[in-house]
C-alpha positions as CSV (number, residue, x, y, z in Angstrom):
1,M,-35.0,-97.4,-10.2
2,N,-32.1,-99.5,-8.9
3,F,-29.8,-98.4,-6.2
4,F,-27.0,-97.1,-8.4
5,K,-29.3,-95.1,-10.7
6,A,-30.9,-93.5,-7.6
7,K,-27.5,-92.6,-6.2
8,K,-26.5,-90.8,-9.5
9,F,-29.8,-89.0,-9.6
10,F,-29.6,-87.6,-6.1
11,A,-25.9,-86.6,-6.7
12,A,-26.9,-84.7,-9.8
13,V,-29.6,-82.9,-8.0
14,A,-27.3,-81.9,-5.1
15,L,-24.6,-80.6,-7.6
16,G,-27.2,-78.5,-9.4
17,A,-28.4,-77.0,-6.1
18,F,-24.8,-76.1,-5.2
19,A,-24.2,-74.5,-8.5
20,L,-27.3,-72.3,-8.2
21,S,-26.1,-71.1,-4.7
22,I,-22.9,-69.6,-6.2
23,P,-23.4,-65.9,-6.9
24,V,-22.9,-64.9,-10.5
25,T,-21.1,-61.6,-11.3
26,V,-22.3,-60.0,-14.4
27,D,-20.0,-57.5,-16.1
28,A,-22.3,-54.5,-17.0
29,R,-19.7,-53.2,-19.4
30,I,-20.3,-55.9,-22.1
31,H,-18.6,-54.7,-25.3
32,D,-20.9,-54.3,-28.3
33,P,-18.7,-54.8,-31.4
34,K,-21.0,-52.4,-33.2
35,V,-20.3,-49.6,-30.7
36,E,-16.9,-47.9,-30.5
37,T,-15.3,-48.3,-27.1
38,K,-14.5,-45.0,-25.3
39,S,-12.2,-44.7,-22.4
40,V,-13.1,-42.1,-19.8
41,E,-10.1,-40.3,-18.2
42,R,-10.3,-38.5,-14.9
43,K,-9.3,-34.9,-15.2
44,L,-6.7,-33.9,-12.6
45,P,-6.9,-30.5,-11.0
46,T,-4.5,-27.8,-12.2
47,L,-1.9,-26.2,-9.9
48,R,-4.0,-23.0,-9.7
49,E,-7.1,-25.1,-8.7
50,R,-5.2,-27.0,-6.0
51,V,-3.8,-23.7,-4.5
52,A,-7.3,-22.2,-4.6
53,E,-8.7,-25.2,-2.8
54,T,-6.0,-25.1,-0.2
55,M,-6.4,-21.4,0.4
56,S,-10.2,-21.6,0.7
57,K,-9.7,-23.7,3.8
58,F,-8.0,-20.7,5.5
59,K,-10.6,-18.1,4.4
60,P,-11.8,-16.2,7.5
61,S,-15.4,-16.1,8.3
62,P,-17.2,-12.8,7.5
63,E,-17.5,-12.1,11.3
64,E,-13.7,-12.5,11.8
65,K,-11.9,-9.2,12.0
66,I,-8.6,-9.2,10.0
67,F,-5.7,-7.3,11.5
68,D,-4.8,-4.2,9.6
69,A,-1.4,-2.5,10.2
70,F,-3.0,0.8,9.4
71,D,-5.4,2.8,11.5
72,S,-8.7,4.0,10.0
73,Q,-8.6,7.6,8.8
74,E,-12.1,8.2,10.1
75,N,-12.6,10.6,12.9
76,F,-8.9,11.3,13.5
77,S,-8.0,14.2,15.7
78,V,-5.0,16.6,15.3
79,P,-3.4,18.3,18.2
80,T,-3.4,22.1,18.1
81,T,0.1,23.6,17.8
82,V,0.4,26.5,20.1
83,S,4.1,27.3,20.2
84,S,6.9,27.8,17.7
85,S,9.0,25.6,20.0
86,D,6.8,22.6,19.2
87,T,8.8,20.3,16.9
88,S,6.0,17.9,16.1
89,I,5.3,16.9,12.5
90,I,1.6,16.5,13.1
91,G,-0.3,19.6,14.2
92,T,-1.9,22.8,13.0
93,P,-0.2,25.9,11.4
94,I,1.0,28.8,13.4
95,A,2.2,31.0,10.5
96,T,-0.3,32.5,8.2
97,Q,-0.4,31.9,4.4
98,Q,0.5,35.6,3.9
99,Q,3.6,35.1,6.0
100,C,4.7,32.1,4.0
101,V,4.2,34.0,0.7
102,K,6.1,37.0,2.0
103,Y,9.0,34.9,3.2
104,L,9.3,33.2,-0.2
105,L,9.2,36.3,-2.3
106,R,11.6,38.1,0.0
107,N,14.2,35.4,-0.6
108,N,13.3,34.8,-4.3
109,P,11.1,37.3,-6.1
110,N,10.7,35.1,-9.1
111,P,10.2,31.5,-7.9
112,N,10.3,28.9,-10.7
113,L,6.8,27.5,-10.4
114,K,3.9,26.7,-12.7
115,V,1.6,28.6,-10.3
116,S,1.8,31.7,-8.2
117,A,3.4,31.9,-4.8
118,E,0.0,32.4,-3.3
119,E,-1.3,29.2,-5.0
120,I,1.5,27.0,-4.0
121,V,1.2,28.1,-0.3
122,A,-2.6,27.5,-0.5
123,Y,-2.0,23.9,-1.7
124,Y,0.3,23.3,1.3
125,Y,-2.4,24.5,3.7
126,E,-5.1,22.6,2.0
127,E,-3.2,19.3,1.8
128,G,-1.6,19.7,5.2
129,A,-5.0,20.3,6.9
130,R,-6.5,17.3,5.2
131,E,-3.8,15.0,6.6
132,G,-3.0,16.7,9.9
133,I,0.5,17.7,8.8
134,R,1.7,21.2,9.8
135,P,1.6,23.0,6.5
136,D,3.8,26.0,7.4
137,V,6.7,23.7,8.4
138,A,6.2,21.5,5.4
139,F,6.3,24.6,3.2
140,A,9.6,25.5,4.9
141,Q,10.9,22.1,4.1
142,A,10.0,22.6,0.4
143,L,11.9,25.9,0.4
144,K,14.9,24.1,1.8
145,E,14.7,21.3,-0.7
146,T,14.3,23.5,-3.8
147,G,16.4,26.5,-2.7
148,F,13.3,28.8,-2.5
149,F,12.1,27.2,-5.8
150,R,15.3,28.1,-7.7
151,Y,16.3,24.5,-8.0
152,G,19.7,24.1,-9.7
153,G,20.2,20.5,-8.5
154,D,19.0,17.2,-10.0
155,V,15.3,18.1,-9.7
156,I,13.9,20.4,-12.4
157,P,10.8,22.7,-12.0
158,E,8.8,20.6,-14.5
159,Q,8.7,17.7,-12.1
160,N,6.5,19.5,-9.5
161,N,8.6,17.6,-7.0
162,Y,9.1,20.0,-4.0
163,C,10.7,17.7,-1.5
164,G,13.3,15.6,-3.4
165,L,11.1,12.5,-3.6
166,G,13.1,9.7,-5.3
167,T,16.3,11.7,-5.7
168,T,19.6,10.0,-4.8
169,G,22.1,12.4,-6.3
170,G,24.3,11.8,-9.3
171,G,21.8,13.1,-11.7
172,V,18.9,11.0,-10.5
173,K,15.9,13.3,-10.9
174,G,13.4,11.4,-8.8
175,E,9.6,11.5,-9.1
176,F,7.5,13.5,-11.6
177,F,3.9,14.8,-10.8
178,A,1.4,16.0,-13.3
179,T,0.4,19.1,-11.4
180,P,1.7,21.4,-8.6
181,Q,-1.1,20.3,-6.3
182,L,-0.3,16.6,-6.8
183,G,3.3,17.4,-6.0
184,V,2.3,19.0,-2.8
185,R,0.0,16.1,-2.0
186,A,2.8,13.6,-2.5
187,H,5.0,15.7,-0.2
188,I,2.4,15.8,2.6
189,Q,1.6,12.1,2.2
190,H,5.3,11.2,2.5
191,L,5.5,13.1,5.8
192,L,2.4,11.2,6.9
193,A,4.0,7.9,6.0
194,Y,6.8,8.7,8.5
195,S,4.7,10.2,11.2
196,S,1.5,8.1,11.3
197,T,0.1,4.7,10.6
198,R,-3.1,6.3,9.5
199,R,-3.9,6.0,5.8
200,P,-4.1,9.2,3.8
201,T,-7.6,10.6,3.3
202,M,-7.0,10.9,-0.5
203,P,-5.7,8.2,-2.9
204,V,-2.0,7.8,-2.5
205,V,0.1,9.7,-5.1
206,D,3.4,9.4,-3.2
207,P,5.2,6.5,-5.0
208,R,7.3,5.8,-1.9
209,Y,4.5,5.9,0.6
210,G,4.2,2.1,0.8
211,I,7.9,1.6,1.0
212,V,8.1,3.8,4.1
213,R,5.1,2.2,5.8
214,Q,6.3,-1.3,5.1
215,A,9.7,-0.5,6.5
216,Y,8.4,1.2,9.7
217,G,5.4,-0.9,10.4
218,S,3.9,0.3,13.7
219,R,6.8,2.7,14.3
220,T,6.5,6.4,13.6
221,L,8.6,9.5,13.7
222,G,7.1,12.3,15.8
223,K,9.6,15.2,15.4
224,W,11.1,17.1,12.5
225,Q,14.5,16.3,13.9
226,D,13.7,12.6,13.5
227,L,14.0,13.1,9.7
228,N,17.8,13.6,10.2
229,G,19.6,11.0,8.2
230,R,16.3,9.5,6.9
231,W,14.8,12.1,4.6
232,A,18.2,13.5,3.8
233,V,21.6,11.8,4.0
234,P,23.7,12.5,6.0
235,G,21.2,15.3,7.0
236,R,22.8,15.7,10.5
237,F,20.8,18.9,11.2
238,Y,18.2,18.5,8.5
239,G,15.1,18.9,10.8
240,Q,16.7,21.7,12.8
241,E,17.3,23.7,9.6
242,I,13.7,23.3,8.5
243,L,12.4,24.5,11.9
244,S,14.8,27.5,11.8
245,M,13.3,28.5,8.4
246,F,9.8,28.0,9.8
247,R,10.6,30.4,12.7
248,D,11.9,32.9,10.2
249,I,8.6,32.8,8.4
250,L,6.8,33.8,11.7
251,I,8.7,37.1,11.8
252,Q,7.5,38.3,8.4
């Protein structure tokens, strides 16, 4: 082998070694003309899925106690009312059911009710005791609102609405309740909404309960006079008039 041939030989060998040292990238997606090409699209999450993912990051642990604006109704205590001069909304009755019935029938011998006078009074004592609302004063409020169950205003007897729930005047009749007891329950629950942050012990039937609680938050009204201008407008002496009727019940 002469010098020039040897030079070419070694140059070729070196070039081949260099070529083998270069990494070769193989495309794994070699198209087979016999197979239809399919494009894979990445599915984007929907708005609902994105919101759910975001909210899940703020989900409290099971051990974390969530603040509740309402107190638990379990094991609540009600102060005993011992005097007719006590003006608290929450308490126990002083008047008897018989006194309430007698006072009603003395002022209206034929009350426009779906039940007897004895039954409507019994409902007030049952529902009032359940929620810690003074039933004798609540009954006096019902007498004031309905004109001793004569009605004659916007509310009609068929509504079983004994406290003017939802009425605003001008022919607006307000709320309807299926039975007299549910009407009494709504009345008591509405009083509870104003006077306590504690939830009712029974399912809420007062359609305006949540509105009151949302508006008052942690604030409550303790006295019947505090309902002035709130339950009735202008209602300047609304609470005082209810208490006056209550004291009249006591002398029956």
